[in-house]
C-alpha positions as CSV (number, residue, x, y, z in Angstrom):
1,M,-12.2,14.9,-10.9
2,G,-12.3,13.1,-7.6
3,W,-14.4,13.5,-4.5
4,G,-12.3,15.2,-1.7
5,S,-15.2,15.4,0.8
6,G,-14.6,11.7,1.6
7,Y,-11.8,12.9,3.9
8,E,-14.3,14.6,6.2
9,V,-16.7,11.6,6.1
10,F,-14.0,9.0,6.8
11,N,-12.3,11.0,9.5
12,R,-15.6,11.7,11.4
13,V,-16.5,8.0,11.4
14,A,-12.9,6.9,12.4
15,D,-12.8,9.5,15.2
16,G,-16.3,8.4,16.4
17,L,-15.1,4.7,16.5
18,I,-12.0,5.7,18.4
19,K,-13.9,7.9,20.8
20,A,-16.5,5.2,21.5
21,G,-13.7,2.7,22.3
22,A,-14.4,0.4,19.4
23,D,-12.0,-2.6,19.4
24,D,-9.6,-3.2,16.5
25,D,-11.8,-5.7,14.8
26,V,-14.8,-3.4,14.7
27,K,-12.7,-0.4,13.5
28,E,-11.1,-2.5,10.8
29,S,-14.4,-4.0,9.6
30,V,-16.4,-0.8,9.6
31,L,-13.7,1.3,8.0
32,T,-12.9,-1.3,5.4
33,D,-16.5,-1.2,4.2
34,L,-16.5,2.6,4.4
35,I,-13.3,2.9,2.4
36,G,-14.8,0.7,-0.4
37,S,-18.0,2.9,-0.5
38,L,-16.0,6.1,-0.6
39,Q,-13.8,4.8,-3.4
40,A,-16.9,3.8,-5.4
41,E,-17.8,7.5,-5.2
42,D,-14.4,8.5,-6.6
43,W,-12.7,9.4,-3.3
44,D,-9.4,10.9,-4.1
45,T,-8.0,12.0,-0.7
46,E,-7.4,8.6,0.8
47,L,-3.8,9.3,1.7
48,D,-4.8,12.5,3.5
49,S,-7.1,10.4,5.8
50,L,-4.6,7.6,6.1
51,Q,-1.9,10.0,7.2
52,D,-4.1,11.1,10.2
53,Y,-4.3,7.5,11.5
54,L,-0.9,6.0,10.8
55,T,-0.5,5.2,14.5
56,D,-3.6,3.0,14.5
57,P,-2.8,-0.4,13.1
58,A,-6.5,-1.4,12.6
59,I,-7.1,1.6,10.5
60,V,-3.9,1.1,8.5
61,R,-5.0,-2.5,7.8
62,A,-8.4,-1.2,6.6
63,F,-6.7,1.0,4.1
64,A,-4.3,-1.8,3.1
65,K,-7.2,-4.1,2.2
66,H,-8.0,-1.6,-0.5
67,D,-4.3,-1.4,-1.6
68,I,-3.8,2.0,0.0
69,H,-0.5,2.3,1.7
70,W,1.5,5.3,3.1
71,P,4.5,5.9,0.8
72,D,7.0,5.5,3.6
73,E,5.7,2.0,4.6
């Protein structure tokens, strides 16, 4: 059984970075690390979070670094 609450954690951090005007390098770096940590805790809703940020290339790259890709890519 996975950990679905990672969705809320990830999205809050991603939204905070966006709201703060973080540049792409910061977003990608911070979220790449966060994704790795959440996966270590058995996060199983990665695609739900990815779907919310498909228009943000830095966030999409952060997911891709962990081999998480939207099925239509």
